[in-house]
GUSELUM-637994 format. One line per 10 residues: number of its first residue (from 1); their letters; for each residue x, y, z of N, C-alpha, C. Coordinates in steps of 0.2 Angstrom, whole numbers, plus 5000, padded with zeros to 4 digits. Layout:
# residues N
NUM> A> X Y Z X Y Z X Y Z | ...
***
This chain:
# residues 331
1> MAEQHQYPSV> 5201 4131 4451 5203 4131 4458 5204 4138 4460 | 5202 4139 4466 5202 4146 4469 5210 4148 4470 | 5211 4154 4469 5218 4156 4470 5220 4155 4477 | 5226 4152 4478 5229 4151 4485 5234 4156 4487 | 5234 4158 4493 5239 4163 4495 5246 4160 4495 | 5251 4163 4493 5257 4160 4493 5261 4164 4498 | 5262 4160 4503 5266 4162 4509 5273 4163 4508 | 5277 4168 4511 5284 4168 4509 5288 4163 4513 | 5294 4162 4510 5298 4157 4513 5302 4160 4518 | 5306 4156 4522 5310 4158 4527 5315 4163 4525
11> LKKAAGQLHL> 5318 4162 4519 5323 4167 4516 5320 4174 4515 | 5314 4174 4512 5310 4180 4511 5309 4184 4517 | 5307 4180 4522 5305 4183 4529 5312 4186 4532 | 5317 4183 4531 5324 4185 4534 5326 4191 4530 | 5324 4192 4523 5326 4197 4519 5322 4203 4520 | 5316 4202 4523 5312 4208 4525 5307 4209 4519 | 5305 4204 4515 5301 4205 4509 5294 4205 4512 | 5289 4209 4509 5282 4209 4511 5279 4203 4507 | 5273 4201 4511 5269 4195 4508 5263 4198 4504 | 5263 4197 4497 5258 4199 4493 5256 4193 4489
21> SPSQHCGRFQ> 5249 4193 4487 5247 4187 4483 5248 4189 4476 | 5249 4185 4471 5250 4186 4464 5246 4191 4460 | 5239 4191 4462 5235 4196 4459 5235 4203 4461 | 5239 4204 4466 5239 4211 4469 5243 4216 4465 | 5241 4222 4465 5245 4227 4462 5246 4233 4466 | 5252 4235 4468 5253 4240 4473 5259 4245 4470 | 5259 4251 4472 5264 4255 4471 5270 4253 4474 | 5276 4257 4473 5282 4256 4476 5282 4257 4483 | 5286 4253 4487 5286 4254 4494 5293 4252 4497 | 5294 4255 4503 5301 4253 4506 5300 4247 4510
31> APALYQRKFS> 5304 4242 4509 5304 4236 4513 5306 4237 4520 | 5302 4234 4524 5304 4235 4532 5310 4231 4534 | 5313 4234 4539 5319 4230 4542 5318 4223 4544 | 5312 4222 4547 5310 4216 4549 5303 4214 4546 | 5303 4207 4544 5297 4205 4541 5291 4206 4546 | 5285 4209 4542 5279 4210 4546 5275 4204 4547 | 5274 4202 4553 5271 4196 4555 5265 4197 4560 | 5260 4194 4559 5254 4194 4564 5251 4187 4564 | 5252 4184 4569 5249 4177 4570 5243 4178 4575 | 5238 4175 4574 5232 4175 4578 5230 4168 4580
41> YGNYTNAAFQ> 5229 4167 4586 5226 4160 4589 5221 4162 4594 | 5215 4161 4593 5210 4162 4598 5209 4170 4599 | 5210 4172 4605 5210 4179 4606 5217 4182 4607 | 5222 4178 4605 5229 4180 4606 5232 4182 4600 | 5236 4188 4600 5239 4190 4594 5246 4192 4595 | 5251 4190 4590 5258 4193 4591 5259 4197 4585 | 5260 4204 4586 5261 4208 4581 5268 4211 4581 | 5271 4212 4575 5278 4214 4575 5278 4222 4574 | 5283 4225 4571 5285 4232 4571 5281 4235 4565 | 5280 4242 4566 5277 4246 4561 5283 4247 4556
51> YPMAQTCHAT> 5281 4249 4550 5286 4250 4545 5285 4256 4541 | 5290 4260 4538 5288 4266 4534 5286 4264 4527 | 5282 4268 4524 5279 4267 4517 5281 4273 4513 | 5284 4272 4507 5286 4277 4503 5280 4279 4499 | 5276 4275 4497 5269 4276 4494 5264 4272 4497 | 5258 4274 4497 5253 4270 4500 5250 4265 4495 | 5249 4259 4498 5246 4254 4493 5238 4254 4494 | 5235 4253 4488 5228 4252 4488 5226 4245 4489 | 5224 4244 4494 5222 4237 4496 5216 4234 4492 | 5216 4228 4490 5211 4225 4487 5208 4219 4492
61> PNMSLVAANP> 5203 4216 4491 5200 4211 4495 5205 4205 4495 | 5209 4204 4490 5214 4199 4489 5221 4200 4493 | 5222 4206 4494 5228 4208 4497 5229 4205 4504 | 5235 4202 4505 5237 4199 4511 5242 4202 4515 | 5244 4208 4513 5248 4212 4516 5245 4214 4523 | 5249 4213 4529 5246 4213 4535 5249 4220 4538 | 5245 4224 4541 5247 4230 4544 5248 4228 4552 | 5254 4229 4554 5256 4227 4561 5256 4233 4566 | 5254 4231 4572 5254 4236 4577 5260 4237 4580 | 5262 4242 4583 5269 4243 4586 5269 4238 4593
71> SPVFVAAPKE> 5275 4235 4594 5276 4231 4599 5276 4235 4606 | 5272 4233 4611 5271 4237 4617 5278 4237 4621 | 5283 4233 4619 5289 4233 4622 5293 4238 4620 | 5293 4241 4614 5297 4246 4611 5294 4253 4611 | 5288 4254 4613 5285 4260 4613 5286 4263 4620 | 5286 4270 4620 5287 4274 4627 5282 4272 4632 | 5284 4271 4638 5279 4269 4643 5274 4274 4644 | 5267 4272 4644 5262 4277 4645 5262 4280 4652 | 5258 4285 4653 5257 4288 4659 5252 4284 4663 | 5254 4280 4668 5249 4276 4671 5245 4280 4676
81> KGFASFAIDF> 5239 4279 4677 5235 4283 4682 5231 4278 4686 | 5229 4281 4692 5224 4277 4696 5227 4271 4699 | 5223 4266 4700 5225 4260 4704 5230 4256 4700 | 5230 4256 4694 5235 4252 4690 5242 4254 4691 | 5243 4261 4691 5249 4264 4692 5251 4262 4700 | 5247 4263 4704 5248 4261 4711 5250 4254 4712 | 5247 4249 4708 5248 4242 4709 5255 4241 4706 | 5257 4244 4700 5263 4243 4697 5269 4245 4702 | 5268 4251 4705 5273 4254 4709 5274 4249 4715 | 5268 4247 4718 5268 4242 4723 5272 4236 4722
91> LMGGVSAAVS> 5271 4233 4716 5275 4227 4714 5282 4228 4713 | 5284 4234 4710 5291 4235 4709 5295 4236 4715 | 5291 4240 4720 5294 4241 4726 5295 4234 4730 | 5290 4230 4730 5291 4224 4733 5296 4219 4730 | 5297 4219 4724 5302 4215 4721 5309 4217 4723 | 5310 4224 4722 5316 4227 4724 5318 4225 4731 | 5313 4226 4735 5315 4225 4743 5316 4217 4744 | 5312 4213 4741 5313 4206 4742 5320 4204 4739 | 5322 4206 4733 5329 4205 4731 5334 4207 4735 | 5333 4213 4737 5339 4216 4741 5339 4213 4748
101> KTAAAPIERA> 5334 4212 4752 5334 4208 4758 5327 4205 4760 | 5327 4199 4759 5320 4195 4759 5317 4196 4766 | 5321 4197 4771 5318 4198 4778 5316 4205 4780 | 5317 4210 4775 5316 4217 4777 5309 4219 4775 | 5304 4216 4777 5297 4218 4777 5296 4221 4770 | 5296 4217 4764 5295 4219 4758 5288 4222 4757 | 5283 4220 4760 5276 4223 4760 5276 4230 4762 | 5280 4232 4767 5280 4239 4770 5284 4243 4764 | 5289 4241 4762 5293 4244 4757 5289 4245 4750 | 5286 4240 4748 5281 4241 4742 5276 4246 4743
111> LNFAFKDYFK> 5273 4246 4749 5268 4252 4751 5271 4258 4750 | 5277 4259 4753 5281 4265 4753 5282 4268 4746 | 5284 4264 4742 5286 4266 4735 5279 4267 4731 | 5274 4263 4732 5268 4265 4729 5265 4271 4731 | 5265 4272 4738 5262 4279 4740 5266 4285 4738 | 5273 4284 4738 5277 4289 4736 5276 4292 4729 | 5275 4287 4725 5274 4289 4718 5267 4292 4717 | 5262 4289 4721 5255 4292 4721 5255 4299 4723 | 5259 4301 4728 5259 4308 4731 5263 4312 4726 | 5268 4310 4723 5272 4314 4718 5267 4316 4712
121> RMFAFKKDKD> 5263 4311 4710 5259 4312 4704 5253 4317 4706 | 5251 4317 4713 5246 4321 4715 5249 4328 4716 | 5255 4329 4718 5258 4336 4719 5259 4339 4712 | 5262 4334 4708 5264 4336 4701 5269 4342 4700 | 5273 4343 4705 5278 4348 4705 5283 4346 4699 | 5285 4351 4695 5290 4350 4690 5296 4355 4692 | 5302 4352 4691 5308 4356 4693 5309 4362 4688 | 5308 4361 4682 5309 4367 4677 5303 4372 4678 | 5297 4370 4679 5291 4374 4680 5291 4378 4686 | 5291 4374 4692 5290 4377 4698 5297 4379 4702
131> GYWVWFAGNL> 5302 4377 4699 5309 4379 4703 5311 4373 4707 | 5318 4373 4708 5321 4367 4711 5319 4366 4718 | 5318 4371 4722 5317 4371 4729 5309 4369 4730 | 5305 4371 4726 5298 4369 4727 5297 4361 4725 | 5301 4359 4720 5301 4352 4718 5304 4348 4723 | 5310 4351 4726 5313 4347 4732 5309 4346 4738 | 5305 4352 4740 5300 4351 4745 5295 4346 4744 | 5292 4346 4737 5287 4341 4735 5290 4334 4736 | 5296 4333 4734 5299 4326 4735 5299 4324 4742 | 5301 4329 4747 5302 4327 4754 5295 4326 4757
141> ASGGLAGASS> 5290 4330 4755 5283 4329 4757 5280 4322 4754 | 5282 4320 4748 5279 4314 4745 5282 4308 4749 | 5289 4308 4751 5292 4303 4755 5289 4303 4762 | 5288 4308 4765 5285 4308 4772 5278 4306 4772 | 5274 4308 4768 5267 4306 4767 5267 4298 4766 | 5271 4296 4761 5271 4289 4760 5273 4285 4766 | 5278 4287 4770 5280 4283 4776 5274 4283 4781 | 5270 4289 4782 5265 4289 4787 5259 4285 4784 | 5258 4285 4778 5252 4281 4775 5254 4273 4776 | 5260 4271 4774 5262 4264 4775 5261 4262 4782
151> LLFVYSLDYA> 5263 4266 4787 5263 4265 4794 5257 4263 4797 | 5251 4266 4794 5244 4264 4796 5243 4256 4795 | 5246 4254 4790 5244 4247 4788 5249 4242 4792 | 5255 4244 4793 5260 4239 4796 5262 4240 4803 | 5259 4245 4806 5261 4247 4813 5260 4241 4818 | 5254 4238 4818 5252 4233 4823 5256 4227 4822 | 5258 4225 4816 5262 4220 4814 5269 4221 4817 | 5272 4227 4816 5278 4229 4818 5279 4229 4826 | 5273 4231 4829 5273 4230 4836 5273 4223 4839 | 5269 4219 4836 5270 4212 4838 5276 4209 4836
161> RTRLANDAKA> 5280 4210 4831 5286 4208 4830 5291 4210 4835 | 5291 4217 4837 5295 4219 4842 5294 4216 4849 | 5288 4215 4850 5287 4211 4857 5289 4204 4857 | 5289 4201 4851 5291 4194 4851 5299 4194 4851 | 5302 4198 4848 5309 4198 4848 5312 4200 4855 | 5309 4204 4859 5311 4206 4865 5309 4200 4870 | 5304 4197 4869 5302 4191 4873 5307 4185 4872 | 5309 4184 4866 5314 4179 4865 5321 4181 4868 | 5323 4187 4868 5329 4189 4872 5328 4188 4879 | 5323 4189 4882 5322 4188 4889 5322 4181 4891
171> AKKGGERQFN> 5319 4177 4887 5319 4170 4888 5326 4167 4888 | 5330 4169 4883 5337 4167 4883 5341 4168 4889 | 5339 4174 4893 5342 4176 4899 5339 4172 4905 | 5335 4168 4904 5332 4164 4909 5325 4166 4911 | 5322 4171 4908 5316 4173 4910 5310 4169 4907 | 5304 4170 4909 5299 4166 4906 5295 4169 4900 | 5294 4166 4895 5291 4168 4889 5284 4171 4890 | 5282 4177 4887 5275 4179 4888 5271 4177 4883 | 5274 4176 4877 5270 4175 4871 5272 4168 4867 | 5267 4165 4864 5268 4159 4861 5269 4160 4853
181> GLIDVYRKTL> 5267 4166 4851 5268 4167 4844 5264 4174 4842 | 5264 4175 4836 5262 4182 4833 5254 4183 4835 | 5250 4177 4834 5243 4178 4836 5242 4179 4843 | 5246 4176 4847 5246 4176 4855 5247 4184 4857 | 5252 4187 4853 5254 4194 4855 5247 4198 4854 | 5244 4197 4848 5238 4201 4847 5233 4200 4852 | 5232 4193 4854 5226 4191 4858 5227 4194 4865 | 5233 4194 4868 5234 4196 4875 5235 4204 4875 | 5237 4207 4870 5237 4214 4870 5230 4217 4869 | 5226 4214 4865 5219 4216 4865 5215 4215 4871
191> QSDGIAGLYR> 5217 4209 4875 5213 4208 4881 5215 4213 4886 | 5221 4215 4886 5224 4220 4892 5223 4227 4890 | 5224 4229 4884 5224 4236 4882 5220 4238 4877 | 5216 4233 4874 5212 4235 4868 5216 4237 4862 | 5213 4239 4857 5216 4241 4850 5221 4246 4852 | 5220 4251 4856 5225 4256 4858 5232 4253 4860 | 5232 4247 4863 5238 4244 4864 5242 4242 4858 | 5239 4240 4853 5243 4238 4847 5246 4244 4843 | 5243 4250 4845 5246 4256 4842 5249 4261 4847 | 5251 4258 4853 5255 4262 4858 5261 4265 4855
201> GFNISCVGII> 5262 4271 4855 5268 4274 4852 5268 4276 4845 | 5261 4275 4842 5260 4277 4835 5262 4284 4833 | 5260 4289 4837 5261 4296 4836 5268 4297 4835 | 5273 4295 4840 5280 4297 4839 5283 4293 4833 | 5280 4287 4832 5282 4283 4826 5281 4286 4820 | 5275 4289 4819 5273 4293 4813 5277 4299 4812 | 5279 4302 4817 5284 4308 4817 5291 4305 4814 | 5293 4300 4817 5299 4297 4815 5300 4295 4808 | 5294 4291 4806 5294 4289 4799 5293 4294 4794 | 5290 4300 4796 5290 4306 4791 5297 4309 4790
211> VYRGLYFGMY> 5300 4309 4796 5307 4312 4795 5312 4307 4791 | 5311 4300 4792 5315 4295 4789 5314 4295 4782 | 5307 4293 4780 5305 4292 4773 5306 4299 4769 | 5304 4304 4772 5305 4311 4769 5312 4312 4766 | 5317 4311 4771 5324 4311 4769 5326 4306 4764 | 5324 4300 4765 5326 4294 4762 5324 4294 4754 | 5317 4296 4753 5315 4297 4746 5316 4304 4743 | 5315 4309 4748 5316 4316 4745 5323 4317 4743 | 5328 4316 4747 5335 4317 4746 5337 4313 4739 | 5335 4307 4739 5337 4303 4733 5334 4305 4727
221> DSLKPVILTG> 5328 4307 4727 5324 4309 4721 5327 4316 4719 | 5329 4320 4724 5331 4327 4722 5339 4327 4720 | 5343 4323 4724 5350 4324 4722 5352 4320 4716 | 5349 4314 4715 5351 4310 4710 5352 4314 4703 | 5347 4317 4701 5347 4321 4694 5353 4326 4694 | 5355 4329 4700 5360 4334 4700 5367 4331 4701 | 5368 4326 4705 5374 4323 4706 5376 4317 4701 | 5371 4313 4699 5373 4307 4695 5371 4310 4688 | 5376 4312 4684 5375 4315 4677 5380 4311 4673 | 5378 4312 4666 5383 4309 4661 5383 4301 4662
231> DLQDSFFASF> 5389 4298 4662 5390 4291 4662 5387 4288 4669 | 5387 4292 4674 5384 4289 4681 5377 4289 4681 | 5373 4292 4676 5366 4293 4677 5362 4286 4677 | 5365 4281 4673 5361 4275 4673 5366 4269 4677 | 5370 4271 4681 5375 4267 4684 5372 4264 4690 | 5371 4257 4691 5368 4254 4697 5372 4256 4703 | 5379 4255 4702 5383 4256 4708 5384 4263 4710 | 5383 4268 4706 5383 4275 4708 5376 4276 4712 | 5371 4274 4709 5364 4274 4713 5365 4271 4719 | 5368 4265 4720 5368 4262 4726 5372 4266 4731
241> ALGWLITNGA> 5378 4268 4729 5382 4272 4733 5379 4279 4736 | 5375 4282 4732 5371 4288 4734 5366 4286 4739 | 5362 4280 4737 5357 4278 4741 5360 4276 4748 | 5366 4273 4748 5369 4271 4755 5370 4277 4759 | 5373 4282 4756 5374 4288 4760 5368 4291 4763 | 5363 4292 4758 5356 4295 4760 5353 4291 4766 | 5353 4284 4765 5350 4280 4770 5353 4281 4777 | 5360 4281 4777 5363 4282 4783 5361 4289 4786 | 5361 4294 4782 5359 4301 4785 5352 4301 4788 | 5348 4298 4784 5341 4298 4786 5340 4294 4792
251> GLASYPIDTV> 5344 4288 4793 5343 4284 4799 5346 4287 4805 | 5351 4291 4804 5354 4294 4810 5350 4300 4812 | 5347 4304 4808 5342 4309 4809 5336 4307 4813 | 5333 4301 4811 5327 4299 4814 5328 4294 4820 | 5335 4292 4821 5336 4287 4826 5333 4288 4833 | 5334 4294 4836 5332 4296 4843 5324 4295 4843 | 5321 4297 4838 5313 4296 4838 5312 4288 4838 | 5316 4285 4834 5315 4277 4834 5316 4274 4841 | 5321 4277 4845 5322 4274 4851 5316 4275 4856 | 5313 4281 4856 5307 4283 4860 5302 4278 4857
261> RRRMMMTSGQ> 5301 4277 4851 5296 4273 4848 5296 4266 4851 | 5302 4263 4851 5303 4256 4854 5302 4256 4862 | 5304 4261 4865 5302 4261 4872 5295 4261 4874 | 5291 4265 4870 5284 4266 4871 5280 4259 4869 | 5283 4256 4864 5280 4249 4862 5281 4244 4868 | 5286 4245 4871 5288 4240 4877 5283 4241 4883 | 5280 4247 4883 5276 4248 4889 5269 4245 4889 | 5267 4243 4883 5260 4240 4881 5260 4234 4885 | 5254 4233 4889 5253 4227 4893 5256 4227 4899 | 5260 4232 4901 5263 4233 4908 5261 4239 4911
271> AVKYNSSLDC> 5263 4240 4917 5262 4246 4921 5265 4252 4917 | 5261 4257 4915 5263 4262 4910 5269 4266 4914 | 5275 4266 4910 5281 4269 4913 5281 4277 4911 | 5278 4278 4905 5279 4285 4902 5272 4288 4901 | 5271 4294 4902 5264 4297 4901 5263 4299 4894 | 5268 4300 4890 5268 4302 4883 5275 4301 4880 | 5275 4302 4874 5281 4301 4870 5286 4307 4872 | 5284 4313 4874 5288 4318 4876 5291 4316 4883 | 5287 4313 4887 5289 4311 4894 5294 4306 4894 | 5293 4301 4889 5298 4296 4888 5305 4299 4886
281> FAQILKNEGA> 5305 4303 4881 5311 4307 4879 5314 4310 4884 | 5310 4314 4888 5313 4317 4894 5317 4313 4899 | 5313 4307 4901 5316 4302 4906 5322 4299 4903 | 5322 4297 4897 5328 4294 4894 5334 4299 4895 | 5333 4305 4893 5339 4310 4894 5341 4311 4901 | 5336 4311 4905 5337 4313 4912 5341 4307 4916 | 5339 4301 4914 5341 4295 4918 5347 4291 4914 | 5347 4292 4908 5352 4288 4904 5357 4292 4900 | 5355 4299 4898 5359 4303 4894 5358 4303 4887 | 5360 4308 4884 5358 4308 4876 5361 4303 4872
291> KSLFKGAGAN> 5367 4300 4875 5370 4295 4871 5366 4289 4870 | 5361 4288 4875 5357 4282 4875 5352 4282 4869 | 5350 4288 4867 5346 4289 4862 5348 4286 4855 | 5355 4285 4855 5358 4283 4849 5361 4276 4850 | 5359 4273 4855 5361 4266 4856 5359 4261 4851 | 5364 4258 4848 5362 4253 4842 5363 4256 4836 | 5364 4263 4835 5364 4266 4829 5369 4263 4824 | 5375 4261 4827 5380 4258 4823 5378 4253 4818 | 5373 4249 4820 5371 4243 4816 5367 4246 4810 | 5365 4252 4810 5361 4254 4804 5366 4255 4798
301> ILRAVAGAGV> 5372 4256 4800 5377 4257 4794 5377 4251 4790 | 5377 4245 4793 5376 4239 4789 5369 4238 4786 | 5364 4239 4790 5357 4239 4788 5356 4244 4782 | 5360 4249 4781 5359 4254 4776 5360 4251 4769 | 5364 4245 4769 5365 4242 4763 5359 4239 4760 | 5354 4237 4764 5348 4235 4761 5344 4240 4758 | 5344 4246 4762 5340 4252 4760 5342 4255 4753 | 5349 4255 4753 5352 4257 4747 5351 4252 4741 | 5351 4246 4742 5349 4241 4737 5342 4242 4735 | 5337 4243 4739 5330 4244 4737 5330 4250 4733
311> LAGYDKLQLL> 5333 4256 4734 5333 4262 4730 5335 4260 4723 | 5342 4258 4723 5345 4257 4716 5341 4251 4713 | 5339 4246 4716 5335 4240 4713 5329 4243 4710 | 5325 4247 4713 5319 4250 4711 5320 4254 4705 | 5325 4258 4705 5327 4262 4700 5328 4258 4694 | 5332 4253 4694 5334 4249 4688 5328 4245 4686 | 5324 4243 4690 5317 4239 4688 5313 4244 4684 | 5312 4250 4686 5308 4255 4683 5311 4256 4676 | 5317 4256 4675 5321 4258 4669 5320 4252 4664 | 5321 4246 4666 5321 4240 4662 5314 4238 4660
321> VLGKKYGSGG> 5309 4238 4665 5303 4235 4664 5298 4240 4661 | 5298 4247 4663 5293 4252 4661 5296 4257 4657 | 5303 4257 4656 5306 4262 4652 5306 4269 4654 | 5305 4270 4661 5305 4276 4664 5310 4277 4670 | 5313 4282 4671 5318 4283 4676 5315 4284 4683 | 5318 4283 4688 5316 4283 4695 5315 4291 4696 | 5309 4292 4699 5307 4299 4701 5305 4303 4695 | 5304 4300 4689 5302 4303 4683 5296 4307 4684 | 5291 4305 4688 5285 4308 4689 5285 4315 4691 | 5291 4317 4694 5291 4324 4697 5297 4327 4694
331> A> 5300 4325 4689 5306 4328 4686 5304 4334 4682
***
């Protein structure tokens, strides 16, 4: 009868003994901490850890010692490139945004994170090599460009959402509704103003989002390695607190621009009230005063909780899933 392989018992597996057939002869070796296992079914393979060898074994055709590949869970995260990296960053950003606030446009936030990491890899500034301030400027630029790139995809949707929200408010006050839904906003705007109507106020919005996202991402990526050190480095709550302060600061800095953006949006489909964004800004200052530019800014303090949660959540997801720290692409 042909010699049969003698598979190890459960106790041998637990003790970390290697599996050898009786006819094998091998030099001394160091037993691994965990039993080396590799099970195959079809195209699927489950491989365990690598193990150190004191002396190499001369394998024979009968030897059943299995060389295992390192588990991908425990190896260092590779440097992702191209679309795969963009898709991973998009997914991480979307998950963190959805967990933090499901109604907070997770697609837009996912695009922001994906584009931000893409531009950081493109600039490739390093703090140690290029200096802190060049690295800091690169972080600001990456955040601003990410915001502008994302805005191209979501602006028309944001326009329609804003028109619907204001239409609902007018209806509650006894007015007649203009739109029956999201598609109706697109249809009527295209009929009256064309595609330009869907992007009315885009220029000033682009300026505002560059300011906001530049500070939002750039300040967080640049200040966290400096402020959160030691035990605070991997603390979710410390990251959340820093993110909350930065989100509030970025929101206040860009709020006047956002006010002009909303006013410009509301002129679409109506008799044009403002000749340009600058004209809108000047008329608000002249007729309503500077305080009007910050009307509603207090609500951003509460909304900043969502922004801080997205930053800290994305940070933690990167660490848990990919084994890399937030902003590590430019550190």
